[in-house]
Steps between C-alpha positions, in 0.01 A plus 500: 500500500628248756249468789753597767571828322137563432419463867724796573399731215130427445358739763731782362404445140124487527351822380318686784140573455303799613328441821242620749497465881178377676456359841877534573605292193657591171293365205664468163296631210513370154497723188125428469438604851673826436299574170172378636481554876141397522470213745233328283656194322464471121225260384734377230763381748535124498673264742515123470251503797258760390340491844812662649450805284134510592612511867740777422215703336267454791759613743587792285862390457658647180641252263862606404702476182373248247834343508432378851176334384688343218753386753239331707342323199843406369585317824247234411651443150878549585497280804195281502559357164874429538642185673554529880873492476782745586570585143616856580756427772861615437638187673772732639530532886453859630840607629324767718266251668690512826451878525113479504368639821273277710132590530363536848246239590136611490152358521197604298143358491293427195135606436393142584701490836810305389829629632823541296820516699812562300726274702260199443563541107872487500613291209234679260552795277243759615364776266351771728258755353358795695180667379208711591134501371525839328819404309377376166854416385533263807178322411587456141823323610298226677432282189877511411593388854236228484649358175853523654377306802335237280803453278768492764324356809640153436842654484469663846352854437240640733315829444415706811250778424465751782228778502566818698148633530315522834375149598139548387583651166788256424298190582193626302693597185736197508196259544324659207802500268620148593161360455481626147870448411558149638862577582742226582603662835320644813443864581660610827436812715732735663266768637742628766775506227747315726637292211505805279733657748743212470511547124500884530199536275419851380392421139249257368517267325827369657636152434786302655650163447634305799743207433486154648720604787273788597708776346394789286595428145310778311274797572286727285350809649245568241359311199719234356475281181471164667491333152818648359767245414732652765243468770413136411871422492546649839211280636624187333866554623367536846291191465809303397692604812509263800 
């Protein structure tokens, strides 16, 4: 499917998952979550960084569908072992690029005190991910984002991860998970949810891609397959834009 068409249809074709609502947010549930609602993670669950799973267990965060674990592991093989070139790009300009809405400028601070201001990163393609500590699907996406950042950083991709917990919880969980995961990007905090309001976040995980001109190119309110060929084509097409 051409990238430009996929951008319009993807959010309408993704099968909606069952969900629960906690702390004012909608959390998507995998099939495993529905069959086994126990918050205790399976001892057989494996992630490339096993320490991340241990963190999930200690914090009683249920590990979702095995496919998400497989997705996290696959990221290391699908992306890390392939050459860092834009092999999935369609090489066709997006005829709807001019219709992309601009994203309002915002500022968010990382767990180590560094400030990210969107306006200062114009010229980069920004993948924004919103997550919370009790969303296991969100946390299991982090290794995938890390591999995307590693593969496409030289091409102009930045990953912006934003936690929506209260400041103390967000900082503590992010510090713990990042120290064990060794991710290629920083953890940022939005305890007042000011940035979340700009993106109209009601569901976690939620992901967005902002183009080099600071315009919204893609959004996914809910879990998304960031390793799918269509997704990688979208990212690479945007990285080819000036």
